[in-house]
VOGU-3710 file (C-alpha; in Angstrom, 3 decimals, decimal comma):
1> mlllalvavv> 37,322/4,130/116,007  37,737/5,637/112,659  35,310/3,139/111,318  32,752/3,933/113,967  33,161/7,598/113,298  32,629/7,011/109,600  29,493/4,932/110,302  28,178/7,591/112,563  28,723/10,227/109,917  26,885/8,128/107,343
11> vfiwgmslqa> 23,976/7,467/109,701  23,780/11,171/110,448  23,701/12,088/106,750  21,044/9,482/106,092  18,962/10,693/108,979  19,135/14,240/107,742  18,078/13,167/104,263  15,176/11,177/105,669  13,974/14,145/107,718  14,089/16,331/104,601
21> rvrklqsqlr> 11,902/13,882/102,663  9,461/13,672/105,517  9,173/17,430/105,666  8,537/17,569/101,877  5,860/14,898/102,120  4,167/16,698/104,940  4,156/19,852/102,865  2,488/17,980/99,907  -0,140/16,335/102,072  -1,039/19,482/103,932
31> piasvelyak> -3,980/20,485/101,423  -5,723/17,172/101,960  -5,068/16,798/105,435  -8,761/16,635/105,845  -10,756/14,234/103,608  -13,958/16,234/103,899  -12,106/19,341/102,933  -10,644/17,547/99,917  -14,039/16,250/98,820  -15,650/19,647/99,055
41> taqrtadstl> -12,820/21,158/97,097  -13,144/18,485/94,384  -16,961/18,968/94,264  -16,572/22,687/93,721  -14,035/22,103/90,970  -16,301/19,585/89,194  -19,355/21,857/89,459  -17,400/24,720/87,986  -16,134/22,579/85,113  -19,629/21,176/84,393
51> akareeaeqi> -21,155/24,636/84,334  -18,508/25,796/81,993  -19,074/22,744/79,767  -22,809/23,438/79,730  -22,235/27,015/78,677  -19,898/25,884/75,915  -22,424/23,217/74,763  -25,253/25,742/74,681  -23,076/28,095/72,721  -22,164/25,341/70,268
61> isdattdanr> -25,840/24,406/69,855  -26,759/28,020/69,301  -23,997/28,454/66,746  -24,933/25,217/65,003  -28,591/26,242/64,830  -27,620/29,589/63,372  -25,322/27,918/60,825  -28,007/25,381/59,908  -30,563/28,090/59,327  -28,085/30,053/57,276
71> ikeqgeldld> -27,115/26,968/55,259  -30,772/26,086/54,687  -31,535/29,559/53,437  -28,463/29,461/51,182  -29,385/25,963/49,976  -32,857/27,101/48,966  -31,337/30,006/47,062  -28,817/27,664/45,400  -31,578/25,147/44,515  -33,613/27,864/42,772
81> aareeaatit> -30,511/28,947/40,892  -29,725/25,349/40,001  -33,254/24,831/38,770  -33,033/27,924/36,606  -29,634/26,851/35,302  -30,935/23,318/34,617  -33,907/24,773/32,689  -31,516/26,944/30,699  -29,258/23,966/29,946  -32,268/21,818/28,977
91> dyarkessql> -33,532/24,459/26,541  -30,067/24,801/25,071  -29,735/21,013/24,773  -33,100/20,810/23,047  -32,092/23,497/20,609  -28,737/21,765/20,002  -30,486/18,396/19,519  -32,876/19,890/16,986  -29,994/21,537/15,164  -28,056/18,252/15,231
101> rnridtlrae> -31,063/16,357/13,831  -31,405/18,933/11,098  -27,703/18,690/10,414  -27,897/14,886/10,307  -30,822/15,072/7,857  -28,856/17,542/5,750  -25,776/15,313/5,812  -27,853/12,277/4,882  -29,388/14,166/1,975  -25,931/15,338/0,903
111> aktaknelel> -24,604/11,784/1,241  -27,470/10,453/-0,881  -26,842/13,141/-3,484  -23,126/12,390/-3,428  -23,870/8,676/-3,818  -26,123/9,375/-6,805  -23,461/11,593/-8,336  -20,856/8,894/-7,731  -23,091/6,331/-9,431  -23,538/8,663/-12,387
121> lneglrlkad> -19,786/9,225/-12,578  -19,065/5,509/-12,305  -21,636/4,780/-14,977  -20,083/7,437/-17,175  -16,605/6,045/-16,613  -17,799/2,531/-17,294  -19,528/3,587/-20,488  -16,443/5,492/-21,579  -14,346/2,338/-21,370  -12,350/1,073/-24,343
131> dahllevgyy> -13,487/-1,295/-27,079  -12,981/-4,295/-24,809  -16,133/-3,222/-23,007  -18,026/-3,008/-26,286  -17,285/-6,676/-26,921  -19,673/-7,578/-24,130  -22,472/-8,509/-26,488  -25,948/-8,336/-24,974  -29,017/-10,009/-26,430  -31,187/-7,508/-28,304
141> epvygfedlp> -34,872/-8,280/-28,732  -36,137/-6,487/-31,890  -38,590/-3,734/-30,967  -40,084/-3,130/-34,398  -39,186/-6,148/-36,539  -40,286/-4,632/-39,854  -39,711/-6,876/-42,877  -38,809/-4,171/-45,404  -36,576/-1,096/-45,419  -39,235/1,479/-46,472
151> ryqqaiekik> -41,205/0,865/-43,272  -38,074/1,565/-41,212  -37,398/4,695/-43,244  -40,949/5,912/-42,640  -40,675/5,215/-38,896  -37,334/7,061/-38,678  -38,806/10,060/-40,539  -41,761/10,060/-38,139  -39,381/10,030/-35,166  -37,406/12,932/-36,641
161> eaqkamlria> -40,577/14,960/-37,143  -41,565/14,370/-33,516  -38,102/15,562/-32,427  -38,380/18,735/-34,487  -41,818/19,451/-33,034  -40,511/19,151/-29,470  -37,447/21,288/-30,277  -39,625/24,099/-31,661  -41,443/24,515/-28,309  -40,049/27,253/-26,013
171> gesqdktaaa> -38,976/25,428/-22,876  -37,923/28,621/-21,059  -41,662/29,357/-20,621  -41,937/26,185/-18,499  -43,787/24,297/-21,217  -43,273/20,634/-20,256  -43,972/19,407/-23,796  -40,668/20,938/-24,981  -37,575/18,797/-25,532  -36,006/20,638/-22,583
181> yattaisynn> -37,801/23,014/-20,245  -37,386/25,160/-17,137  -39,222/24,065/-14,006  -39,240/27,578/-12,505  -38,724/31,179/-13,633  -35,625/33,072/-12,514  -34,565/36,711/-12,409  -31,175/37,841/-13,688  -29,805/41,315/-12,927  -33,166/42,078/-11,327
191> sdtegkkllk> -34,872/41,402/-14,651  -37,327/38,590/-15,425  -36,733/39,090/-19,151  -32,990/38,623/-18,705  -33,679/35,559/-16,576  -35,792/34,090/-19,360  -33,016/34,734/-21,889  -30,520/33,037/-19,575  -32,779/29,983/-19,228  -33,126/29,810/-23,005
201> kvlqlmlraf> -29,338/29,681/-23,419  -29,027/27,001/-20,722  -31,697/24,879/-22,439  -29,965/25,320/-25,800  -26,667/24,166/-24,323  -28,359/21,139/-22,717  -29,991/20,101/-25,993  -26,814/20,666/-27,991  -24,833/18,467/-25,589  -27,486/15,734/-25,398
211> ngecdafiar> -28,210/15,645/-29,133  -24,502/15,658/-29,953  -23,863/12,630/-27,783  -27,004/10,842/-29,009  -26,035/11,408/-32,652  -22,559/10,017/-31,989  -23,948/6,946/-30,220  -26,556/6,287/-32,917  -23,960/6,628/-35,677  -21,753/3,989/-34,012
221> vnyrnvttmq> -24,418/1,464/-33,045  -23,929/-2,149/-34,138  -24,729/-5,649/-32,937  -21,846/-5,602/-30,438  -22,781/-2,399/-28,604  -26,497/-1,746/-29,058  -27,319/-2,308/-25,363  -24,266/-0,263/-24,340  -25,358/2,655/-26,518  -28,812/2,567/-24,944
231> kriqssfdqi> -27,197/2,866/-21,511  -24,936/5,688/-22,710  -27,895/7,738/-23,908  -29,622/7,193/-20,555  -26,423/8,133/-18,680  -25,988/11,292/-20,763  -29,607/12,254/-20,032  -29,134/11,773/-16,259  -25,832/13,637/-16,045  -27,000/16,654/-18,067
241> nkiasiwgcq> -30,152/16,894/-15,925  -28,011/16,709/-12,782  -25,747/19,548/-13,913  -28,639/21,746/-15,079  -30,734/21,192/-11,940  -29,146/24,260/-10,268  -30,812/26,363/-12,985  -34,124/24,565/-12,585  -33,844/23,062/-16,089  -34,265/19,484/-17,300
251> lnedyltnrl> -34,555/17,352/-20,427  -37,930/15,838/-21,229  -38,400/12,100/-20,523  -40,434/11,871/-23,739  -37,497/13,292/-25,682  -35,219/10,642/-24,147  -37,711/7,947/-25,197  -37,742/9,439/-28,687  -33,943/9,273/-29,037  -33,861/5,692/-27,716
261> qelnlvyeya> -36,525/4,741/-30,277  -34,396/6,331/-32,975  -31,410/4,258/-31,836  -33,460/1,049/-32,033  -34,837/1,936/-35,464  -31,417/2,811/-36,887  -29,915/-0,395/-35,498  -32,706/-2,628/-36,823  -32,614/-0,799/-40,167  -28,862/-1,453/-40,500
271> elqekikeeq> -29,318/-5,096/-39,491  -32,079/-5,563/-42,069  -29,874/-3,930/-44,705  -27,134/-6,422/-43,889  -29,579/-9,325/-44,062  -30,879/-8,114/-47,413  -27,312/-7,947/-48,719  -26,696/-11,480/-47,505  -29,979/-12,590/-49,036  -29,076/-11,020/-52,367
281> awlreqeree> -25,635/-12,631/-52,231  -27,297/-15,958/-51,459  -29,740/-15,499/-54,340  -26,872/-14,680/-56,676  -25,115/-17,808/-55,474  -28,305/-19,778/-56,080  -28,558/-18,301/-59,566  -24,957/-19,255/-60,243  -25,677/-22,709/-58,869  -28,778/-23,044/-61,046
291> ekarrdaeka> -26,896/-21,763/-64,085  -24,128/-24,249/-63,444  -26,745/-26,968/-62,901  -28,349/-26,017/-66,206  -25,002/-26,190/-67,984  -24,263/-29,482/-66,243  -27,632/-30,809/-67,328  -27,055/-29,766/-70,926  -23,612/-31,322/-70,819  -25,075/-34,456/-69,241
301> irdadrrqre> -27,659/-34,633/-72,018  -24,926/-34,320/-74,623  -22,786/-36,885/-72,819  -25,782/-39,219/-72,508  -26,597/-38,823/-76,202  -22,972/-39,505/-77,101  -22,863/-42,545/-74,801  -26,133/-43,763/-76,291  -24,812/-43,390/-79,825  -21,536/-45,033/-78,980
311> asereaviak> -23,258/-47,825/-77,050  -25,758/-48,309/-79,856  -22,994/-48,438/-82,457  -20,967/-50,890/-80,334  -24,074/-52,937/-79,685  -24,830/-53,088/-83,416  -21,231/-54,067/-84,263  -21,058/-56,690/-81,530  -24,521/-58,035/-82,409  -23,440/-58,363/-86,009
321> aveemrrtie> -20,237/-60,122/-84,915  -22,297/-62,492/-82,763  -24,559/-63,345/-85,687  -21,548/-63,942/-87,948  -19,863/-66,075/-85,263  -23,026/-68,142/-84,900  -23,159/-68,734/-88,656  -19,444/-69,581/-88,630  -19,993/-72,130/-85,864  -22,787/-73,746/-87,867
331> tassnqkaqy> -20,429/-74,373/-90,818  -17,260/-75,030/-88,784  -15,792/-78,443/-88,175  -16,142/-80,151/-84,852  -12,536/-79,316/-83,963  -13,088/-75,582/-84,603  -16,505/-75,315/-82,898  -15,013/-75,342/-79,372  -12,699/-72,471/-80,219  -15,466/-70,491/-81,945
341> qkqlealeqq> -17,835/-71,175/-79,067  -15,443/-69,462/-76,620  -15,198/-66,474/-78,975  -18,998/-66,391/-79,214  -19,350/-66,378/-75,421  -16,871/-63,493/-75,185  -18,805/-61,546/-77,815  -22,100/-62,232/-76,072  -20,584/-60,960/-72,771  -19,441/-57,814/-74,575
351> ladtsrdlad> -22,927/-57,448/-76,031  -24,468/-57,761/-72,546  -22,038/-55,189/-71,125  -22,757/-52,863/-74,011  -26,488/-53,279/-73,443  -26,040/-52,333/-69,806  -23,970/-49,310/-70,833  -26,715/-48,346/-73,230  -29,328/-48,699/-70,476  -27,197/-46,582/-68,142
361> aleqgkraqs> -26,783/-43,999/-70,875  -30,535/-43,941/-71,437  -31,107/-43,531/-67,680  -28,493/-40,781/-67,564  -30,222/-39,087/-70,455  -33,586/-39,248/-68,695  -32,099/-37,820/-65,501  -30,357/-35,067/-67,427  -33,609/-34,243/-69,184  -35,351/-34,175/-65,814
371> laqqtkagyv> -32,721/-31,811/-64,406  -33,100/-29,570/-67,397  -36,896/-29,573/-67,298  -37,558/-29,643/-63,539  -35,956/-26,836/-61,561  -36,749/-28,629/-58,269  -35,044/-31,911/-59,039  -31,665/-32,479/-57,438  -29,728/-33,940/-54,540  -29,999/-33,234/-50,810
381> yilsnigsfg> -26,577/-33,939/-49,356  -25,510/-34,779/-45,807  -21,881/-33,821/-45,120  -19,623/-33,503/-42,081  -16,226/-31,987/-41,348  -14,902/-33,235/-38,008  -11,602/-31,400/-38,296  -13,300/-28,049/-38,903  -16,490/-28,242/-36,816  -16,103/-31,210/-34,470
391> dsvykigmtr> -18,219/-34,319/-33,921  -21,977/-34,452/-34,525  -22,076/-31,358/-36,729  -23,627/-31,915/-40,169  -24,304/-29,734/-43,186  -27,681/-30,393/-44,803  -27,756/-28,752/-48,219  -29,022/-29,128/-51,754  -27,507/-29,127/-55,224  -29,021/-29,488/-58,712
401> redpeerrke> -25,775/-30,609/-60,259  -25,629/-33,947/-61,996  -22,660/-34,944/-59,850  -23,064/-33,883/-56,188  -19,394/-34,699/-55,571  -18,523/-31,439/-57,313  -20,437/-29,540/-54,638  -18,741/-31,485/-51,821  -15,286/-30,699/-53,196  -16,258/-27,075/-53,772
411> lgdasvpfpf> -17,325/-26,694/-50,120  -13,976/-28,052/-48,948  -11,985/-25,232/-50,547  -9,497/-22,915/-48,823  -12,153/-21,558/-46,418  -11,917/-24,694/-44,234  -8,794/-26,590/-43,133  -10,121/-30,056/-44,062  -12,344/-31,471/-46,824  -15,950/-32,493/-46,171
421> dkhayiwted> -16,998/-36,145/-45,850  -20,114/-37,551/-47,494  -22,748/-39,365/-45,468  -25,540/-39,453/-48,071  -26,645/-38,045/-51,458  -30,460/-38,176/-51,680  -31,928/-37,818/-55,190  -35,462/-36,406/-55,299  -37,658/-34,628/-57,788  -38,375/-31,929/-55,156
431> aptleralhq> -35,054/-31,291/-53,448  -35,989/-27,845/-52,019  -38,986/-29,309/-50,154  -36,905/-32,104/-48,620  -34,159/-29,684/-47,627  -36,668/-27,233/-46,117  -38,433/-30,012/-44,176  -35,141/-31,137/-42,631  -34,111/-27,580/-41,805  -37,432/-26,874/-40,090
441> hfseqrlnle> -37,377/-30,118/-38,096  -33,860/-29,464/-36,791  -34,203/-25,656/-36,521  -33,439/-25,543/-32,796  -30,203/-27,503/-33,360  -28,765/-24,943/-35,768  -25,277/-23,737/-34,958  -26,154/-20,261/-36,231  -29,537/-19,246/-34,837  -29,391/-15,808/-36,450
451> nnrkeffkis> -28,825/-16,780/-40,078  -31,030/-19,547/-41,447  -28,966/-19,799/-44,621  -26,136/-21,349/-42,630  -26,986/-25,029/-42,946  -24,992/-26,570/-40,073  -26,742/-28,546/-37,327  -25,609/-30,089/-34,026  -27,305/-33,506/-34,309  -26,481/-37,174/-34,844
461> ieeiqaeier> -26,479/-39,004/-38,155  -29,090/-41,384/-36,709  -31,485/-38,472/-36,101  -31,135/-37,323/-39,728  -31,600/-40,847/-41,005  -34,735/-41,395/-38,887  -36,327/-38,108/-40,006  -35,661/-38,804/-43,693  -37,186/-42,260/-43,348  -40,221/-40,678/-41,711
471> ikeklgiraa> -40,878/-38,188/-44,538  -39,486/-40,179/-47,471  -42,819/-41,556/-48,684  -44,562/-38,240/-48,136  -42,040/-36,437/-50,366  -41,931/-39,150/-53,014  -38,285/-40,166/-52,525  -38,062/-43,404/-54,471  -34,336/-43,815/-54,987  -32,430/-46,004/-52,536
481> irwtqlaeak> -30,259/-44,059/-50,071  -26,821/-45,374/-49,233  -25,615/-44,069/-45,875  -22,078/-43,742/-44,578  -22,286/-43,705/-40,792  -18,639/-43,052/-39,943  -16,840/-40,080/-41,482  -13,506/-40,992/-43,007  -11,908/-37,612/-42,156  -8,618/-38,865/-43,581
491> dfrlseakrk> -6,684/-35,582/-43,540  -7,848/-34,765/-40,016  -6,976/-38,174/-38,557  -3,548/-38,213/-40,233  -2,906/-34,664/-38,989  -3,816/-35,651/-35,430  -1,541/-38,683/-35,591  1,330/-36,574/-36,893  0,726/-33,932/-34,226  0,963/-36,538/-31,454
501> hleggevdt> 4,094/-37,870/-33,081  5,693/-34,410/-33,116  4,594/-33,612/-29,568  6,132/-36,878/-28,405  9,527/-35,688/-29,664  9,995/-38,660/-31,920  12,311/-38,136/-34,893  12,039/-40,178/-38,058  15,282/-41,791/-39,171
//
């Protein structure tokens, strides 16, 4: 029963809950109870919303149109402003570009000037280098080439007169014939006269500096630095003109040429003086050689006369002894004749030897007389000195001495480490002509191309031999020539052998 009551209670509660839900649903469905009414209501709602949307769209379009017009108007104003600003910027850029181009041109000009100044400074520094630089000997081609000192003296005096004439001209008046001149007038302290005085002082300082340096360079010129001194004068000229350019002053190019000519003249004058001294020394040596040759010839004549007398006396004594021995043989017994015959043969041999000695003495006397009477007669000698000068170097000289060996030994004195070797002594009645012909033929093979009195040549002995054979008949060389092809060079070869021995560390025991 209790269970039934409980079930009934539950069913009642459920039924009540279901009725409540039904009532709520009925309440919700009451507005659309009628479909037509619902549709009409929905249509009205949609029409209202669409109208509202149209109003909002029209308002948005109107606002957008207004904004677009406003933006367009503002854009046109901004475009005009931008155009004006662009024109302003373009003008400014053009002005800046022009200024930059001008600045670039100025900088380039300054750079070029600085480069020129640097080159001048470098040239000055280079020319101010120590004596090691002066040893860089350059070839100097003679400009004047006068053959006597008076002509150089006259040319130097003429140059000096031209300098004085240019120095007397007032360069401050812009006279371009002056040694130094102003290119433009200036005013100083608002006075043209004071400006002229200032220019005069500047020009004086320029000339004093330039002439001082030129005088120093000219005084020091020699064969080692002549080209360097020319460059120093040019460098001094350029640097002084550079410094004085701010005053509108410059040295005259003609004055520079004048000072360079003076340098050349002074150098060539000094060189000619030196050559004349060498020539005089050579002539004195030749005079001493000729005097010695004369004394040698006189001594040879005396020796030849003595030999002739002695040979004649011996010949007479031996001839007499031969005659006596022949008479003795005629009267001697047969046993003694064989012994006397041997003695006679010995005497006859002595007589023949004495006759040859007499002939040699007579020939010696004739040669001595020829040396004494003919100043051109003598020997042309061909010598070498391998140890001192190397292979294929030969001295071709001449001596009038009776014995050319004296000259060979004299040449090998303390001035060279080894004695000279003989290759040939050529006797001729005109030794100077033969010597001169050989010197001229081999002139390009001289070791010393500046001094023709140095008689050393880089040639072969075969070349000398062939040339002498070619001109022998022409010069009347009748005596036979005995040639020595290979130089003995004894001292040199022994020295080389000993040097190798010492370098090898070998010790004699």
